[in-house]
N, C-alpha and C positions, 0 to 999 in steps of 0.2 A: 588384520590390523588391530593392534591393542586399542582398547577404549581410551578416550581422552579423560584425563584427570582434571577436575576443576577445583580451584582453591576454595576453602570455606569462606574466604572474605576477600573481595576485591571491591573497594569502596564499601557499599552496603549490598550484601547478597541476600536474596530472599530465602525463605525456608524451602525444604524439599516438598515437592508436590507429586501427586499420583495422577495418572491418566483417568478420566479426561480432564484436561487443564482448561480448555477453552472450547466450549461447544457452540455450534450454530444450528439454527432451526432449518436452514435451507441449503447449507453448503457441505459437501463432502469432498475431501481431497483424495485423489487416486493417482498414484505414480504410474505412468506408462513408460514403455521402453524408450520412446523418443520424445516424450513431452509430458508436461504437467497438465493433466486434465482437471479443469476447475468446473464442477458441475453446478448448474443453476446460475442465477443472476446475483444473488447476494452471497456474502461469505465472510470468513474470518481471516483476512489477510491484513493484520494490523500494520499501520504505517509508523514512521518515525519523523517527527517534525523538528528539524534543526533550527536553532536561533539564527537570525541573519548574520551575526558576527562569528558564527562557528564555535562559540564558547561552550555549547552544550546542546541538548535536545530534550524534547518532551515526547513521552509515549504513554500509552494506556497500559494498565496492569490490573491485577486482581482476576480471580477466576471468572468473573462476569464482566470484566473490563470497567469496573467502577472507579478505579483510581487513575489519576493523572500524576506522572512521575517526572521529575526534572533530574537529568544527569549532567553534572558539572565536569567538563573535560579536565580542567586544571587540577581540581581537587580529587578527581576520580571517585566521586561519591554520588549517590542518588538519594533523593528524598521525595516522599509522597507529598504533593502540594494540594491535591484535592482528593477527598475520599467521600463519595456520594453513591449510595446504593441505587439511586435512580438514574445514574449515568451508565452509558454503554457506548462509548465513542471509540471506534477502532483506529481512527486517525484524527487526533486533535489538531486544531488549526492554530498557527502562531501568526500574530499580526506583523505587518511589514516593518514596524519599528522595534519588534522583538519584546515589547512590554506587556502584551496581553496574549491570552490563549482562549480558545473557544471549544466548547463541547456541547452535547445535546442530549435531551431525554426524548427518546422515541417510544411511545406507548401504543401497543397494538391491542385492539379490542374489536372483535367481529361484530358485536352487538351495538356498542356505543360509538364505534368509529375510532380510527387511528388519530393520533395527535403528536405534535413535536414541539419542544421548547428549546431555545438556544440559551446558553449560559456563557458569560464572559468573565474571566478572572485575570488578576495580575499574576506575576510569576511567584508570588508568595502564597497564592491560593485564595486571596481575598476577592470576594464577589464584587465585580464592577457593574454588571448588568444582567438582568434576567428578562428575556423577551416574554411577551404574552404567550399563552398556550395556543398553538395554531391547530385547528381541526383540519385534517387532511381530507380533501374530497374523495369520495369513493371512486375507484378506478378498476375496471375489469371485475374479476371475481371477488376482490377484496381479501383482507387478511383472514386466515383461519387459525390465528394464534392469539394468545392472550399473554400480555406482559411486556417486557422491554426487548428491544432489538437494536442492532448496530447502526451507527451512522459514520460517515467519513466526511471530515470537515476540511475546507481549504479557504484561507483568507485570500480575498482578491488583492490586486495590486494597490487598491485604495483602501483606506482604513474603514470605509463605510459599507463594504460589501463582503459577505461571507457566503461561500457555497456549502451546502450540506447535501450529501448523497444519502437517501433514505431507503432502507432495505425493507420496504413493504413489498407486496407481491400483487401486481408488478411494481417496480421501483419508481421513485420520484427524485427529482432534484429541486432543492429550494434555494432561492437567491434571497438572502436576508439583508435588509437595509438597516444598519445599526442606528441611523439617525431618525428614521421614521417608524422603526419597530414594525416593519411590514415584511411579509414573506411571499415572494412570487413562486408559485409551484409549476414545475414542468412535469407533466404526466409521462409515465412509461419511459423514464430517462434515468441514466446513471452517469455521474461524472467521476472519472478516475484521473490519476496523476501521470503526466509525462515529465520525466526528470523532476519529480517531486511536486508538480502542480498541473492542474488541468488548463489554467489560463495561459494564453499566448504571452510572450515576453512584453509586447507593447501594451498589454492590458485591455485590448479591445473586446475580448470575448474568450470563450472556452469551448472544448469539445465534449459532447456527451454521446454515449451509445443509447440507442432506442430499442425498447423491448416490447414484445408482443407474446402473450401467453407464456411468460417466463423464458422466451427464446430471443436471442439477439436478432433484431430485425434490420437495423440501419444505424447510421451515425449522423449527427447534426452539428452545425456550428451555431453557437448561441451568444448573443450580446448580453450586457448586464441589465437590460430592460426585459430580458426573457424572450426576445424575438429569435425564432429558430429558422435556420436555413438547412435543408437537407444536403448532405455530402454524397455525391455519387461514388459508389465503391465498385472498383473493377479489379478482379471479378468479385462478385458478392460472396461474402463468407457465409457459408451455410453449415459447414461441418463442425463438429467439435474438435478439440485438439488445440495445438499451439497457435494457429491463426486466430481462432476466436479468443483465446486467452490474451493474445497481444492487444486485441481491441478492448477487452474487458479489464484486464489487469496489466496495463503497459509498464507499470513500475516494477514488476517482477521480471522484466526483460531489460535489454539495453535500450534506453529511451532518451530522447533529447528534443529540444526545440531548436530549429535552425531557421531564424526569421519567422515566416508565417507557416512553416512546415513542422508538423510533429512527426518524429521518426521513431520507429520501434523495430528492433531487430534481434535475431538470435542466429545461431549457426545453421538454422533450417529455414528461416524465412525473414522477409523484410516488409514492413508496413510504412507507407508514406502518406500522410494526410496533409494536403495542401488546403489550408483554411482560407486562402485568398481566392483560389480558383474553384474551391469546393469540390475537389476530386481526391479520392483515396485509391491507392494502388497496393495490392498485396501480391508479393512474389515469393516463390519458393527458391531456395538456394541450397547448394550442396553444403554439407557440414564443414568441410575443410579439415576434419580431424582424421588422424590415422585409423582410429577405431570408429567405424561408422555408427556404433551405438552411442558414442559420446555426443551429448547435446549441450552445446555452450549456450545456456539460457540468458545469462546476464554478465556483463563485464563493465569495468570502469578503468580508464587510463588516467593515472595521476599526472597532471600537467607538468610538474617539475621533474619528477624522476622517470617518467614514461613507463614505470612499472604498471602491470595490468592485473587488477584483482578481478577474479571471475568465478562464476558458479557453473559447474558442469554436472548435468544429470546423466546418469548412465545405468546400465543393467548389469548386475553381477549374477552369473549363472552358477547355481549350486545343485547338489544332488537332491535337495529338498524343494527346489524351484528357483524362481528368479527373485533376487533382491533389487529393489529400485533405490539407487543411491544418489545422493547429492553431494558434490565435493566443492569445498571452498579452497581456492588456490590462488597464488600470485605468480605471475610470470615476470622474470627479471631479464628483459631482452639484452641488456648490456653485459650481464654476467652469463647469459644463455642458460639460465637455470629456472627451476620451478619449485615453489615452496607450497606445501600442502598444510592447511590449517585444520579443516574438518572434512571427514570422509564418512558419512553416515546416512541414515534414512530420513533426515530432517528437511523440511521445506526451508529454503533460505531466500532472503532478498537483501539487496544492497541499497544503502541510503547514503550517498556522498554528501559531505558537508559543503556549504556554499563556497568556501574558499578552495575546495578541491584538494585539501591536504589530508583529510581523514575520511574514512567510510565506516558507518555503523552497519552491522550485519545482524538482522533479526532472524533467528532460526527456531522452528518448532515442528514437532512431529510426533509419531506414535511412541517413541522410546524415551526413557528418562535419561538425563533431565530434559524436559521438553522445550520450554520456552526460554531461550537464551539471547542475549545481546552481546556482541563483540564490537570493539572499535579497533581498527587497524590503520596505521599511518602509511605514508607513501614509501617508506623504507621497508615495509613488511613487518614492523614491530606491532605486537598486540598491545595497544595502549590500555585497554580494559576489557574484562569479560565478566558478565554477571548473570545470575539467574533472575528472571523477571519475577517480581514479588507477587505473592497471593494478595 
């Protein structure tokens, strides 16, 4: 297949960059024939935070993740609203009213101890609040690194609560109270997003994975006061591969909240977490694909058109070995056709807008251009595509 040609300018397009674009201390991406193996507990899978009115989104950029960028859907332009060399937030949080965003400074120091500070801005990048610098209690073997590392931020359903997943080793989750400027720490925990958020739709709590010696050990249900209740997992996930990835990085699979249940699925497996009954079930299912090597990792059905945007991971056999490919495509059930957008070696993730009319796709991987964001509408039109700025 011929390589894709990207325009020099779609809105604002960043300069060309060479590998490595975005490096992590503890995460390596390895494409497998049937699954995306995500090694370790922390990693560099950056998120996209839509504004509640679907008018645009916020994402991190810069080769160290030091910039926060706003993309405007109507104008098809992006602008850096925060540039801070001490920031490294892989997933910035947007407030429920869409007027504020949050990032964090996570500083790792084996001798002095780790610390984190939360920062809140308006959409023009003006500072609204800086928390105190919180010392993180030592846990397990502690950090063996020096410098900044990544955080993932999620605003709670109320304006006064922000979740921060902290990529120390082992990881931690912080519950920040914007009114009291206090941070409640959950040790050996990591909060990730189901359909864009860890919190249950009724706002009563959220799901975390629990880690021991850098290995996923269990999952828990947590309320906003930091009280944890273990969730019984049947069967317990102990192997690497897509089942563990569904728990760790649910937003890179098909995920949703249905009442009190968090659901994650792909063409190879299904995870159901009942946060009311405190039971989780993991099932293997057949791929349902004509080619058994095709692995439908993530898909989104547009409510109005019923068209399905999906990511298929598969293996291409060549004389030189196997190429592990990720394909972005749209199925048009009414026209009984398939539209292919990207077919390459990049990791991709879908981020649907709140109104369900648009999907932002973030892709990055070993080949140039590495870090890209596309926006696709429900008709299959590419609304925008841009290279993430340095």
